A tleap script that builds the chain and sets N, CA, C and O, in Angstrom:
source leaprc.protein.ff14SB
mol = sequence {
  NMET LYS ILE VAL LEU LEU LEU GLY ARG ILE
  LEU PHE ALA LEU ILE PHE VAL PHE SER GLY
  PHE ASN HIE ALA LEU GLY ALA GLY ILE ASP
  TYR ALA ALA ALA ALA GLY VAL PRO ALA ALA
  ALA PHE LEU VAL ARG VAL ALA GLY VAL LEU
  ALA LEU ALA GLY GLY LEU SER VAL LEU LEU
  GLY PHE LYS ALA ARG THR GLY ALA ILE LEU
  LEU VAL ILE PHE LEU VAL PRO VAL THR LEU
  TYR MET HIE LYS PHE TRP GLY ILE THR ASP
  PRO ALA ALA ALA GLN MET GLN MET ALA MET
  PHE MET LYS ASN VAL ALA LEU THR GLY ALA
  CYS LEU ILE ILE ALA TYR PHE GLY SER GLY
  PRO ALA SER ILE ASP LYS GLN CALA
}
set mol.1.N position { -8.408 -3.524 69.109 }
set mol.1.CA position { -7.289 -3.838 70.543 }
set mol.1.C position { -8.361 -3.781 71.817 }
set mol.1.O position { -8.137 -4.296 72.912 }
set mol.2.N position { -9.743 -2.949 71.405 }
set mol.2.CA position { -10.392 -2.738 72.775 }
set mol.2.C position { -11.110 -4.072 73.253 }
set mol.2.O position { -11.691 -4.068 74.339 }
set mol.3.N position { -11.079 -5.345 72.373 }
set mol.3.CA position { -11.501 -6.248 73.112 }
set mol.3.C position { -10.594 -7.297 74.243 }
set mol.3.O position { -10.952 -8.098 75.106 }
set mol.4.N position { -9.282 -6.835 73.747 }
set mol.4.CA position { -8.154 -7.514 74.208 }
set mol.4.C position { -8.195 -6.851 75.434 }
set mol.4.O position { -8.375 -7.749 76.257 }
set mol.5.N position { -8.134 -5.857 75.977 }
set mol.5.CA position { -8.572 -5.037 76.839 }
set mol.5.C position { -9.397 -5.600 77.982 }
set mol.5.O position { -9.084 -6.146 79.040 }
set mol.6.N position { -10.813 -5.214 77.293 }
set mol.6.CA position { -12.372 -6.101 77.752 }
set mol.6.C position { -11.522 -7.283 78.081 }
set mol.6.O position { -11.036 -7.417 79.204 }
set mol.7.N position { -11.357 -8.049 77.222 }
set mol.7.CA position { -10.971 -9.321 77.806 }
set mol.7.C position { -10.098 -9.913 78.873 }
set mol.7.O position { -10.248 -10.958 79.507 }
set mol.8.N position { -9.174 -9.029 78.927 }
set mol.8.CA position { -8.074 -8.995 80.050 }
set mol.8.C position { -8.615 -8.291 81.392 }
set mol.8.O position { -7.958 -8.581 82.392 }
set mol.9.N position { -9.613 -7.486 81.572 }
set mol.9.CA position { -9.766 -6.870 82.616 }
set mol.9.C position { -11.046 -7.978 83.112 }
set mol.9.O position { -11.225 -8.069 84.326 }
set mol.10.N position { -11.946 -8.832 82.166 }
set mol.10.CA position { -13.000 -9.965 82.589 }
set mol.10.C position { -11.855 -10.890 82.958 }
set mol.10.O position { -11.849 -10.818 84.186 }
set mol.11.N position { -11.056 -11.571 82.663 }
set mol.11.CA position { -10.349 -12.876 83.071 }
set mol.11.C position { -9.540 -12.414 84.483 }
set mol.11.O position { -9.494 -13.191 85.436 }
set mol.12.N position { -8.923 -11.116 84.531 }
set mol.12.CA position { -8.422 -10.662 86.134 }
set mol.12.C position { -9.544 -10.411 87.070 }
set mol.12.O position { -9.187 -10.856 88.160 }
set mol.13.N position { -10.480 -10.013 87.134 }
set mol.13.CA position { -11.699 -9.755 87.678 }
set mol.13.C position { -12.552 -10.602 88.122 }
set mol.13.O position { -13.522 -10.403 88.853 }
set mol.14.N position { -12.108 -11.706 87.589 }
set mol.14.CA position { -12.888 -13.092 87.876 }
set mol.14.C position { -12.696 -13.918 89.458 }
set mol.14.O position { -13.471 -14.459 90.247 }
set mol.15.N position { -11.337 -13.688 89.406 }
set mol.15.CA position { -10.555 -14.410 91.007 }
set mol.15.C position { -11.119 -13.690 91.963 }
set mol.15.O position { -10.938 -14.119 93.102 }
set mol.16.N position { -11.756 -12.714 91.846 }
set mol.16.CA position { -12.060 -11.455 93.121 }
set mol.16.C position { -13.875 -11.860 93.164 }
set mol.16.O position { -14.603 -12.159 94.111 }
set mol.17.N position { -14.129 -11.715 91.808 }
set mol.17.CA position { -15.862 -11.476 92.061 }
set mol.17.C position { -15.935 -13.323 92.820 }
set mol.17.O position { -16.722 -13.539 93.742 }
set mol.18.N position { -15.102 -14.368 92.313 }
set mol.18.CA position { -15.720 -15.726 92.751 }
set mol.18.C position { -15.468 -15.833 94.490 }
set mol.18.O position { -16.285 -16.199 95.335 }
set mol.19.N position { -13.714 -15.272 94.732 }
set mol.19.CA position { -13.662 -15.211 95.959 }
set mol.19.C position { -14.146 -14.765 97.111 }
set mol.19.O position { -14.167 -15.163 98.276 }
set mol.20.N position { -14.621 -13.633 96.380 }
set mol.20.CA position { -15.339 -12.660 96.948 }
set mol.20.C position { -16.677 -13.070 97.477 }
set mol.20.O position { -17.203 -12.783 98.552 }
set mol.21.N position { -16.942 -13.514 96.875 }
set mol.21.CA position { -18.255 -14.124 96.635 }
set mol.21.C position { -18.432 -15.026 98.137 }
set mol.21.O position { -18.987 -14.743 99.199 }
set mol.22.N position { -17.708 -16.189 97.679 }
set mol.22.CA position { -17.482 -17.090 98.690 }
set mol.22.C position { -17.077 -16.588 100.248 }
set mol.22.O position { -17.527 -17.105 101.271 }
set mol.23.N position { -16.305 -15.675 100.207 }
set mol.23.CA position { -15.716 -15.142 101.266 }
set mol.23.C position { -16.865 -14.116 102.140 }
set mol.23.O position { -16.883 -13.883 103.349 }
set mol.24.N position { -17.556 -13.741 101.335 }
set mol.24.CA position { -18.683 -12.646 101.917 }
set mol.24.C position { -19.830 -13.625 102.538 }
set mol.24.O position { -20.622 -13.171 103.364 }
set mol.25.N position { -19.899 -15.146 102.064 }
set mol.25.CA position { -20.771 -15.928 102.679 }
set mol.25.C position { -20.051 -16.800 103.836 }
set mol.25.O position { -20.373 -17.530 104.773 }
set mol.26.N position { -19.278 -16.463 103.425 }
set mol.26.CA position { -18.245 -17.559 105.161 }
set mol.26.C position { -17.200 -18.158 105.214 }
set mol.26.O position { -16.560 -18.410 106.235 }
set mol.27.N position { -16.907 -18.472 103.988 }
set mol.27.CA position { -16.042 -19.726 103.351 }
set mol.27.C position { -14.810 -19.191 103.678 }
set mol.27.O position { -14.569 -18.104 103.153 }
set mol.28.N position { -13.784 -19.760 104.557 }
set mol.28.CA position { -12.451 -19.699 104.870 }
set mol.28.C position { -12.273 -18.974 106.008 }
set mol.28.O position { -11.207 -18.412 106.260 }
set mol.29.N position { -13.689 -18.924 107.056 }
set mol.29.CA position { -13.337 -18.630 108.339 }
set mol.29.C position { -12.180 -19.450 108.914 }
set mol.29.O position { -11.109 -18.973 109.288 }
set mol.30.N position { -12.623 -21.113 108.948 }
set mol.30.CA position { -11.823 -21.650 109.902 }
set mol.30.C position { -10.192 -21.789 109.531 }
set mol.30.O position { -9.249 -22.034 110.284 }
set mol.31.N position { -10.216 -21.532 108.034 }
set mol.31.CA position { -8.711 -21.445 107.446 }
set mol.31.C position { -8.508 -20.221 108.287 }
set mol.31.O position { -8.116 -20.506 109.418 }
set mol.32.N position { -8.701 -18.613 108.003 }
set mol.32.CA position { -8.143 -17.651 108.729 }
set mol.32.C position { -8.150 -18.111 110.185 }
set mol.32.O position { -7.100 -18.534 110.669 }
set mol.33.N position { -9.279 -18.055 110.921 }
set mol.33.CA position { -9.226 -18.820 112.296 }
set mol.33.C position { -7.681 -19.317 112.437 }
set mol.33.O position { -6.905 -18.571 113.032 }
set mol.34.N position { -7.292 -20.334 112.003 }
set mol.34.CA position { -6.139 -21.428 112.074 }
set mol.34.C position { -5.168 -20.749 111.815 }
set mol.34.O position { -4.112 -21.154 112.300 }
set mol.35.N position { -5.122 -19.533 111.012 }
set mol.35.CA position { -3.900 -18.415 110.740 }
set mol.35.C position { -3.622 -17.581 111.802 }
set mol.35.O position { -2.671 -16.799 111.833 }
set mol.36.N position { -4.510 -17.752 112.749 }
set mol.36.CA position { -4.364 -16.390 113.553 }
set mol.36.C position { -4.960 -15.157 113.676 }
set mol.36.O position { -4.702 -14.225 114.438 }
set mol.37.N position { -6.043 -15.320 112.561 }
set mol.37.CA position { -6.765 -14.026 112.061 }
set mol.37.C position { -7.459 -13.697 113.408 }
set mol.37.O position { -8.034 -14.618 113.989 }
set mol.38.N position { -7.452 -12.428 113.960 }
set mol.38.CA position { -8.446 -12.281 114.947 }
set mol.38.C position { -9.757 -11.642 114.153 }
set mol.38.O position { -9.782 -10.955 113.133 }
set mol.39.N position { -10.894 -12.146 115.040 }
set mol.39.CA position { -12.107 -11.516 114.648 }
set mol.39.C position { -12.491 -12.358 112.863 }
set mol.39.O position { -12.928 -11.734 111.896 }
set mol.40.N position { -12.212 -13.640 112.884 }
set mol.40.CA position { -11.961 -14.095 111.621 }
set mol.40.C position { -13.725 -14.169 110.802 }
set mol.40.O position { -13.985 -14.038 109.606 }
set mol.41.N position { -14.448 -14.360 111.673 }
set mol.41.CA position { -15.818 -14.273 110.941 }
set mol.41.C position { -16.428 -13.150 110.405 }
set mol.41.O position { -17.349 -13.166 109.588 }
set mol.42.N position { -15.754 -11.919 111.009 }
set mol.42.CA position { -16.113 -10.462 110.863 }
set mol.42.C position { -14.982 -10.164 109.561 }
set mol.42.O position { -15.339 -9.549 108.556 }
set mol.43.N position { -13.891 -10.576 109.700 }
set mol.43.CA position { -12.952 -9.653 108.848 }
set mol.43.C position { -13.030 -10.603 107.604 }
set mol.43.O position { -12.970 -10.043 106.509 }
set mol.44.N position { -13.174 -12.176 107.632 }
set mol.44.CA position { -13.634 -12.839 106.316 }
set mol.44.C position { -14.298 -12.150 105.492 }
set mol.44.O position { -13.904 -11.803 104.379 }
set mol.45.N position { -15.478 -11.880 106.049 }
set mol.45.CA position { -16.707 -11.550 105.289 }
set mol.45.C position { -16.317 -9.991 104.968 }
set mol.45.O position { -16.879 -9.549 103.965 }
set mol.46.N position { -15.680 -9.330 105.472 }
set mol.46.CA position { -15.458 -7.851 105.314 }
set mol.46.C position { -14.366 -7.974 103.593 }
set mol.46.O position { -14.480 -7.356 102.534 }
set mol.47.N position { -13.536 -8.890 103.970 }
set mol.47.CA position { -12.599 -9.249 103.145 }
set mol.47.C position { -13.391 -9.656 101.576 }
set mol.47.O position { -13.138 -9.187 100.467 }
set mol.48.N position { -14.394 -10.671 101.954 }
set mol.48.CA position { -15.141 -10.714 100.688 }
set mol.48.C position { -15.949 -9.550 100.142 }
set mol.48.O position { -16.211 -9.477 98.942 }
set mol.49.N position { -16.298 -8.745 100.924 }
set mol.49.CA position { -17.231 -7.733 100.706 }
set mol.49.C position { -16.075 -6.861 99.702 }
set mol.49.O position { -16.479 -6.577 98.574 }
set mol.50.N position { -15.076 -6.558 99.969 }
set mol.50.CA position { -13.974 -5.670 99.624 }
set mol.50.C position { -13.833 -6.516 98.298 }
set mol.50.O position { -14.330 -6.089 97.256 }
set mol.51.N position { -13.172 -7.685 98.339 }
set mol.51.CA position { -13.204 -8.469 96.860 }
set mol.51.C position { -13.988 -8.174 95.688 }
set mol.51.O position { -13.679 -7.925 94.522 }
set mol.52.N position { -15.528 -8.307 96.549 }
set mol.52.CA position { -16.361 -8.956 95.488 }
set mol.52.C position { -16.928 -7.434 95.207 }
set mol.52.O position { -17.934 -7.622 94.522 }
set mol.53.N position { -16.787 -6.201 95.379 }
set mol.53.CA position { -16.886 -4.990 95.346 }
set mol.53.C position { -15.962 -4.090 94.418 }
set mol.53.O position { -16.387 -3.134 93.769 }
set mol.54.N position { -14.688 -4.505 94.438 }
set mol.54.CA position { -13.684 -4.305 93.808 }
set mol.54.C position { -13.553 -5.078 92.459 }
set mol.54.O position { -13.408 -4.532 91.365 }
set mol.55.N position { -13.633 -6.605 92.711 }
set mol.55.CA position { -13.911 -7.173 91.113 }
set mol.55.C position { -15.107 -6.935 89.969 }
set mol.55.O position { -15.059 -7.030 88.742 }
set mol.56.N position { -15.974 -6.660 90.687 }
set mol.56.CA position { -17.236 -6.086 90.471 }
set mol.56.C position { -16.760 -4.807 89.438 }
set mol.56.O position { -16.489 -4.840 88.238 }
set mol.57.N position { -16.770 -3.892 90.214 }
set mol.57.CA position { -16.082 -2.658 89.436 }
set mol.57.C position { -15.116 -2.906 88.555 }
set mol.57.O position { -15.237 -2.059 87.669 }
set mol.58.N position { -14.186 -3.642 88.313 }
set mol.58.CA position { -13.325 -3.562 87.409 }
set mol.58.C position { -13.658 -4.594 86.037 }
set mol.58.O position { -13.223 -4.511 84.889 }
set mol.59.N position { -14.645 -5.627 86.677 }
set mol.59.CA position { -14.975 -6.300 85.740 }
set mol.59.C position { -16.413 -5.310 84.817 }
set mol.59.O position { -16.899 -5.738 83.770 }
set mol.60.N position { -16.714 -4.449 85.253 }
set mol.60.CA position { -17.619 -3.901 84.456 }
set mol.60.C position { -17.371 -2.648 83.827 }
set mol.60.O position { -18.043 -2.084 82.963 }
set mol.61.N position { -15.806 -2.119 84.643 }
set mol.61.CA position { -15.612 -0.834 83.770 }
set mol.61.C position { -16.001 -0.116 84.858 }
set mol.61.O position { -15.264 0.815 85.186 }
set mol.62.N position { -16.936 -0.315 85.464 }
set mol.62.CA position { -17.646 0.815 86.533 }
set mol.62.C position { -16.681 1.890 87.658 }
set mol.62.O position { -16.706 1.453 88.809 }
set mol.63.N position { -16.056 2.883 87.527 }
set mol.63.CA position { -15.545 3.220 88.879 }
set mol.63.C position { -14.416 2.674 89.089 }
set mol.63.O position { -14.125 2.703 90.285 }
set mol.64.N position { -13.406 2.030 88.229 }
set mol.64.CA position { -13.001 0.529 88.045 }
set mol.64.C position { -11.498 1.590 88.867 }
set mol.64.O position { -11.252 0.931 89.877 }
set mol.65.N position { -10.711 2.564 88.859 }
set mol.65.CA position { -10.192 2.938 89.548 }
set mol.65.C position { -10.434 2.745 90.797 }
set mol.65.O position { -9.503 2.091 91.269 }
set mol.66.N position { -11.464 3.063 91.818 }
set mol.66.CA position { -11.953 3.210 92.976 }
set mol.66.C position { -12.154 1.596 93.292 }
set mol.66.O position { -12.224 1.228 94.465 }
set mol.67.N position { -12.243 0.668 92.225 }
set mol.67.CA position { -12.314 -0.932 92.256 }
set mol.67.C position { -11.087 -1.368 92.900 }
set mol.67.O position { -10.945 -2.030 93.928 }
set mol.68.N position { -9.755 -0.605 91.670 }
set mol.68.CA position { -9.063 -1.537 92.125 }
set mol.68.C position { -8.498 -0.916 93.436 }
set mol.68.O position { -7.768 -1.641 94.111 }
set mol.69.N position { -8.754 0.335 93.866 }
set mol.69.CA position { -7.853 0.702 94.893 }
set mol.69.C position { -8.880 -0.591 96.049 }
set mol.69.O position { -8.293 -1.196 96.946 }
set mol.70.N position { -9.738 -0.707 95.895 }
set mol.70.CA position { -10.469 -1.898 97.044 }
set mol.70.C position { -9.776 -3.068 97.047 }
set mol.70.O position { -9.629 -3.650 98.122 }
set mol.71.N position { -9.295 -3.551 95.982 }
set mol.71.CA position { -8.728 -4.750 95.707 }
set mol.71.C position { -7.321 -4.739 96.258 }
set mol.71.O position { -6.654 -5.747 96.490 }
set mol.72.N position { -6.966 -3.555 96.431 }
set mol.72.CA position { -5.141 -3.474 97.081 }
set mol.72.C position { -5.593 -3.435 98.113 }
set mol.72.O position { -5.125 -4.207 98.951 }
set mol.73.N position { -6.512 -2.675 98.434 }
set mol.73.CA position { -6.859 -2.632 100.303 }
set mol.73.C position { -7.279 -4.035 100.949 }
set mol.73.O position { -7.226 -4.415 102.119 }
set mol.74.N position { -7.764 -4.745 99.656 }
set mol.74.CA position { -8.182 -6.550 100.405 }
set mol.74.C position { -6.888 -7.413 100.060 }
set mol.74.O position { -6.604 -8.465 100.631 }
set mol.75.N position { -6.192 -6.856 99.109 }
set mol.75.CA position { -4.529 -7.932 99.029 }
set mol.75.C position { -3.893 -7.855 100.012 }
set mol.75.O position { -3.793 -8.805 100.789 }
set mol.76.N position { -3.224 -6.514 100.233 }
set mol.76.CA position { -2.040 -6.112 101.307 }
set mol.76.C position { -1.984 -7.090 102.636 }
set mol.76.O position { -1.067 -7.859 102.924 }
set mol.77.N position { -3.277 -6.847 103.415 }
set mol.77.CA position { -3.323 -7.473 104.512 }
set mol.77.C position { -3.304 -9.237 104.416 }
set mol.77.O position { -2.542 -9.958 105.060 }
set mol.78.N position { -4.221 -9.639 103.558 }
set mol.78.CA position { -4.583 -11.177 102.973 }
set mol.78.C position { -3.047 -12.080 102.595 }
set mol.78.O position { -2.637 -13.205 102.878 }
set mol.79.N position { -2.449 -10.813 101.744 }
set mol.79.CA position { -1.225 -11.152 101.632 }
set mol.79.C position { 0.134 -11.582 102.395 }
set mol.79.O position { 1.074 -12.331 102.129 }
set mol.80.N position { -0.255 -10.667 103.571 }
set mol.80.CA position { 0.940 -9.927 104.259 }
set mol.80.C position { 0.763 -11.655 105.713 }
set mol.80.O position { 1.530 -12.495 106.184 }
set mol.81.N position { -0.865 -11.260 105.845 }
set mol.81.CA position { -1.379 -12.112 107.061 }
set mol.81.C position { -1.506 -13.689 106.558 }
set mol.81.O position { -0.918 -14.533 107.233 }
set mol.82.N position { -2.053 -13.994 105.708 }
set mol.82.CA position { -2.418 -15.652 105.231 }
set mol.82.C position { -1.236 -16.364 104.516 }
set mol.82.O position { -1.083 -17.585 104.552 }
set mol.83.N position { -0.364 -15.453 103.824 }
set mol.83.CA position { 0.585 -16.670 102.901 }
set mol.83.C position { 2.099 -16.378 103.661 }
set mol.83.O position { 3.117 -16.369 102.969 }
set mol.84.N position { 2.147 -16.196 104.807 }
set mol.84.CA position { 3.704 -16.172 105.662 }
set mol.84.C position { 4.656 -17.354 105.517 }
set mol.84.O position { 5.015 -18.045 106.470 }
set mol.85.N position { 5.072 -17.551 104.139 }
set mol.85.CA position { 5.767 -18.452 103.853 }
set mol.85.C position { 7.300 -18.501 104.483 }
set mol.85.O position { 8.046 -19.480 104.495 }
set mol.86.N position { 7.555 -17.232 104.981 }
set mol.86.CA position { 8.774 -17.228 105.832 }
set mol.86.C position { 9.034 -17.883 106.988 }
set mol.86.O position { 10.142 -18.049 107.498 }
set mol.87.N position { 7.469 -18.432 107.583 }
set mol.87.CA position { 7.640 -18.746 108.948 }
set mol.87.C position { 6.959 -20.210 108.915 }
set mol.87.O position { 6.205 -20.682 109.765 }
set mol.88.N position { 7.395 -20.787 107.766 }
set mol.88.CA position { 6.808 -22.324 107.566 }
set mol.88.C position { 8.086 -23.384 107.510 }
set mol.88.O position { 9.046 -23.245 106.752 }
set mol.89.N position { 7.901 -24.560 108.539 }
set mol.89.CA position { 9.159 -25.145 108.461 }
set mol.89.C position { 9.377 -26.362 107.094 }
set mol.89.O position { 10.379 -26.918 106.644 }
set mol.90.N position { 7.986 -26.421 106.756 }
set mol.90.CA position { 7.541 -27.654 105.743 }
set mol.90.C position { 8.058 -26.982 104.425 }
set mol.90.O position { 7.619 -25.921 103.983 }
set mol.91.N position { 9.134 -27.804 103.805 }
set mol.91.CA position { 9.383 -27.084 102.354 }
set mol.91.C position { 8.507 -26.851 101.527 }
set mol.91.O position { 8.410 -25.811 100.875 }
set mol.92.N position { 7.649 -27.977 101.467 }
set mol.92.CA position { 6.099 -28.222 100.209 }
set mol.92.C position { 4.992 -26.502 100.434 }
set mol.92.O position { 4.573 -25.538 99.793 }
set mol.93.N position { 4.998 -27.108 101.819 }
set mol.93.CA position { 3.790 -25.755 102.491 }
set mol.93.C position { 4.397 -24.487 102.168 }
set mol.93.O position { 3.688 -23.631 101.639 }
set mol.94.N position { 5.346 -24.299 102.359 }
set mol.94.CA position { 6.219 -23.257 102.205 }
set mol.94.C position { 6.179 -22.623 100.835 }
set mol.94.O position { 5.801 -21.517 100.450 }
set mol.95.N position { 6.650 -23.599 100.264 }
set mol.95.CA position { 6.692 -23.275 98.266 }
set mol.95.C position { 5.592 -23.083 97.756 }
set mol.95.O position { 5.449 -22.485 96.690 }
set mol.96.N position { 4.358 -23.715 98.659 }
set mol.96.CA position { 3.008 -22.996 98.178 }
set mol.96.C position { 2.589 -22.441 98.715 }
set mol.96.O position { 1.493 -22.331 98.167 }
set mol.97.N position { 2.567 -21.533 100.022 }
set mol.97.CA position { 2.757 -20.371 100.174 }
set mol.97.C position { 3.291 -19.207 99.570 }
set mol.97.O position { 2.827 -18.081 99.392 }
set mol.98.N position { 4.566 -19.835 99.249 }
set mol.98.CA position { 5.435 -18.590 98.818 }
set mol.98.C position { 4.849 -18.333 97.489 }
set mol.98.O position { 5.039 -17.227 96.984 }
set mol.99.N position { 3.983 -19.450 96.705 }
set mol.99.CA position { 3.574 -18.965 95.290 }
set mol.99.C position { 2.712 -18.362 95.564 }
set mol.99.O position { 2.805 -17.307 94.938 }
set mol.100.N position { 1.374 -18.373 96.493 }
set mol.100.CA position { 0.720 -17.635 96.811 }
set mol.100.C position { 0.779 -16.727 96.803 }
set mol.100.O position { -0.178 -16.230 96.208 }
set mol.101.N position { 1.758 -15.731 97.340 }
set mol.101.CA position { 2.340 -14.754 98.207 }
set mol.101.C position { 2.984 -13.659 96.726 }
set mol.101.O position { 3.074 -12.440 96.581 }
set mol.102.N position { 3.292 -14.742 95.921 }
set mol.102.CA position { 3.461 -13.628 94.748 }
set mol.102.C position { 2.565 -13.536 93.576 }
set mol.102.O position { 2.539 -12.785 92.601 }
set mol.103.N position { 1.890 -14.461 93.942 }
set mol.103.CA position { 0.502 -14.023 93.099 }
set mol.103.C position { -0.106 -13.044 93.707 }
set mol.103.O position { -0.784 -12.256 93.047 }
set mol.104.N position { 0.011 -12.931 94.925 }
set mol.104.CA position { -1.004 -11.767 95.189 }
set mol.104.C position { -0.286 -10.463 95.380 }
set mol.104.O position { -0.885 -9.454 95.754 }
set mol.105.N position { 1.342 -10.494 95.051 }
set mol.105.CA position { 2.041 -9.198 94.541 }
set mol.105.C position { 1.752 -8.928 93.060 }
set mol.105.O position { 1.445 -7.811 92.643 }
set mol.106.N position { 1.910 -10.397 92.024 }
set mol.106.CA position { 1.494 -9.616 91.169 }
set mol.106.C position { 0.143 -9.244 90.884 }
set mol.106.O position { 0.043 -8.463 89.938 }
set mol.107.N position { -0.946 -9.592 91.450 }
set mol.107.CA position { -2.232 -9.058 91.437 }
set mol.107.C position { -2.513 -7.655 92.045 }
set mol.107.O position { -3.493 -6.943 91.825 }
set mol.108.N position { -1.336 -7.377 92.943 }
set mol.108.CA position { -1.223 -5.861 93.294 }
set mol.108.C position { -0.997 -5.144 92.245 }
set mol.108.O position { -1.632 -4.225 91.727 }
set mol.109.N position { 0.132 -5.744 91.942 }
set mol.109.CA position { 0.652 -4.676 90.954 }
set mol.109.C position { -0.282 -4.635 89.671 }
set mol.109.O position { -0.009 -3.809 88.800 }
set mol.110.N position { -1.150 -5.312 89.541 }
set mol.110.CA position { -1.786 -5.215 88.467 }
set mol.110.C position { -2.945 -4.034 88.696 }
set mol.110.O position { -3.090 -2.975 88.086 }
set mol.111.N position { -3.625 -4.535 89.668 }
set mol.111.CA position { -4.524 -3.399 90.825 }
set mol.111.C position { -3.982 -2.076 90.350 }
set mol.111.O position { -4.588 -1.445 89.484 }
set mol.112.N position { -2.675 -1.560 90.972 }
set mol.112.CA position { -2.016 -0.394 90.949 }
set mol.112.C position { -2.241 0.370 89.542 }
set mol.112.O position { -2.903 1.402 89.432 }
set mol.113.N position { -1.351 -0.537 88.106 }
set mol.113.CA position { -2.571 -0.600 86.952 }
set mol.113.C position { -3.226 -0.032 86.558 }
set mol.113.O position { -3.000 0.947 85.847 }
set mol.114.N position { -4.719 -0.641 87.033 }
set mol.114.CA position { -5.909 0.083 86.840 }
set mol.114.C position { -5.933 1.189 87.450 }
set mol.114.O position { -6.256 2.081 86.664 }
set mol.115.N position { -5.736 1.583 88.536 }
set mol.115.CA position { -5.762 2.928 89.562 }
set mol.115.C position { -5.366 3.997 88.933 }
set mol.115.O position { -5.862 5.122 88.980 }
set mol.116.N position { -4.142 3.496 88.133 }
set mol.116.CA position { -3.770 4.606 87.407 }
set mol.116.C position { -4.405 5.030 86.277 }
set mol.116.O position { -4.943 6.129 86.133 }
set mol.117.N position { -4.311 3.779 85.139 }
set mol.117.CA position { -4.962 3.878 84.061 }
set mol.117.C position { -6.452 3.687 83.673 }
set mol.117.O position { -7.034 3.937 82.617 }
set mol.118.N position { -6.882 3.177 84.819 }
set mol.118.CA position { -8.344 3.002 84.629 }
set mol.118.C position { -8.736 1.731 83.786 }
set mol.118.O position { -7.965 0.793 83.583 }
set mol.119.N position { -10.245 1.827 83.242 }
set mol.119.CA position { -10.620 0.374 82.290 }
set mol.119.C position { -10.510 0.220 81.490 }
set mol.119.O position { -10.611 -0.826 80.848 }
set mol.120.N position { -10.198 1.447 81.144 }
set mol.120.CA position { -9.785 1.278 79.080 }
set mol.120.C position { -11.093 1.627 78.348 }
set mol.120.O position { -12.121 1.811 79.000 }
set mol.121.N position { -11.081 1.692 77.417 }
set mol.121.CA position { -12.326 2.488 76.290 }
set mol.121.C position { -13.728 1.429 76.246 }
set mol.121.O position { -14.818 1.893 75.912 }
set mol.122.N position { -13.545 -0.249 76.676 }
set mol.122.CA position { -14.964 -0.970 76.562 }
set mol.122.C position { -15.302 -1.156 78.203 }
set mol.122.O position { -15.106 -2.261 78.709 }
set mol.123.N position { -15.713 -0.268 78.853 }
set mol.123.CA position { -16.178 0.155 79.825 }
set mol.123.C position { -17.276 0.777 80.120 }
set mol.123.O position { -17.673 1.592 79.287 }
set mol.124.N position { -18.054 0.583 81.338 }
set mol.124.CA position { -19.206 1.467 81.545 }
set mol.124.C position { -18.682 3.201 81.928 }
set mol.124.O position { -19.532 4.086 82.018 }
set mol.125.N position { -17.528 3.421 82.079 }
set mol.125.CA position { -16.998 4.456 82.527 }
set mol.125.C position { -17.203 5.332 81.296 }
set mol.125.O position { -17.736 6.441 81.276 }
set mol.126.N position { -16.710 4.677 80.313 }
set mol.126.CA position { -16.312 5.237 79.005 }
set mol.126.C position { -17.659 5.984 78.211 }
set mol.126.O position { -17.765 7.052 77.607 }
set mol.127.N position { -18.747 4.740 78.559 }
set mol.127.CA position { -19.992 5.134 77.622 }
set mol.127.C position { -20.528 6.592 78.421 }
set mol.127.O position { -21.107 7.450 77.755 }
set mol.128.N position { -20.310 6.765 79.731 }
set mol.128.CA position { -20.972 7.950 80.403 }
set mol.128.C position { -20.763 8.864 79.624 }
set mol.128.O position { -21.177 9.996 79.875 }
savepdb mol mol.pdb
quit
């Protein structure tokens, strides 16, 4: 069963590693600026570093509890600021933003579980 937890951790972390890397390089700055994010060029890169560091931490199982908290710090403002489905008049766009909002809520829940239980037996933390 160790492999199942390891596989789950890898699959979970991939979204943060890939998107964090892209955001750290500046992808999404225009989108964030259009959504009204102040200092978007700076904050998108900070968000990318948080997502990348947290994602790698969880992926490797190295200080995964801390990494999960970094991901929560990334997810909460991004979810509330970038996925305001309640303020969109176009039904299709509102539906899409609601799906993204709920995805992030689920990811936040998973982060809280990792923050509580840690990375599990197949991890760098358990090797030390």
